[in-house]
N, C-alpha and C positions, 0 to 999 in steps of 0.2 A: 488388201488392210485385215490385217488385223487389231481389233479393241484389247485393250486392257483393261482390266478394273481396277489396279492397284495407285491412287492418286494419293497426289500431296495433301496433307490437311490443307496447309493454305486453302485448296478448291473449296475444302469444305464448308471452310472461315467465310469464304467470299458468298456460297452460296447462303451459310445462313446471316449475314450480315447482310445484302439483299432481303431476305427475306423476312426476316425480323424488322427493316426499317417499310420497307412495304406492309405489313399485318400493322405496325404502326403505326400509318397514315393512314390507310386503310377504317382502321377502331380512329381513331383523330376526326376522320370525316364520315364518318359512320351513318351520320344521322340525313345524309342526301344518296346513300350509297340505294338503289333500287336495283331489281330482278337484271333488267336491260345495260344496266352501266356493268354489271357481273362478267353478263357476255359478251358487253365488249372489250375490258379488259382481258378475257379470256383467247378470244379472237383477235388481236390485236397483242398479244403475247404467243399467241400461236404463229401468225403471220411474220413478226418479226425475227422468232425464232429459228424460221422457215426462210428468210433474208438469210440470216447468221450463218447457219446450218450454209449454205447454198455457197455465202464467203468464203465461208472454211475450205467445202472442197473445192469450190475456183482454186485459191491462194496457195492448196498442197497440189495440187492436179499442175498448176501451172510451174512448180517450187516458190514461188514466191515464201513460202516456208513452209517448212518440215517441221515433222513429229519424229522421232524415233520410232523405230518399231514397234509394237506392244505399248506404245502410251499414247494412245491418239485419246485428249480427253472430252470423254465421253460427256463427264463434269461437267465442261465450258457450257453444249446444251442447255438443261436445266437452267442453270447461274445465266444462261440469256434469257428465258423467261419470265426467271425473277427480277431479272435487271429491270424487264420491259414494265412487267408491273408495276414493278416499284417507278417507274419515269410516268409511270398513266398517273398517278396516285400524287405523284409529285405535279405537275401537268396540274391537274384537277383544284389542288388544293391554289395555285397559281392564282387562275385561273377565278376563282372563289373567293379569294384577296380584295380581285383585281375589282371581277365585278359586283363588291359593296364598299366599291371608294370610286362607283363611276359621279354619284351628284359632283363630287371636283372634278371632275372631267368636261363635266360641263357647265361648271360655275363660270367656267374665265379665264381660271387661272394656269391657260395654255399647257395643263399638264397632257392631255390626250393629243 
């Protein structure tokens, strides 16, 4: 398996878009970000990336899809990592939004 380093500019744009989205949400939520949460993000990103890379290897080895030789999208893996970090921040933002609205849930309005 050959690994090439020439990628379409679209890969870099996708990576930068996810990175900026993650950074924006991280800065927006920075009040509640602790060292423990940073470790959680890193571990989740790493494990999620391992799962997605495993999926790529399985799919290419079983010919579910193929990559042209010298066009193995290594840029996809850091993009997976950053996309997972963005998903984590998005989940925490939504959790924070709904946890602030818990009195409405217990008020008998049938929202919870």
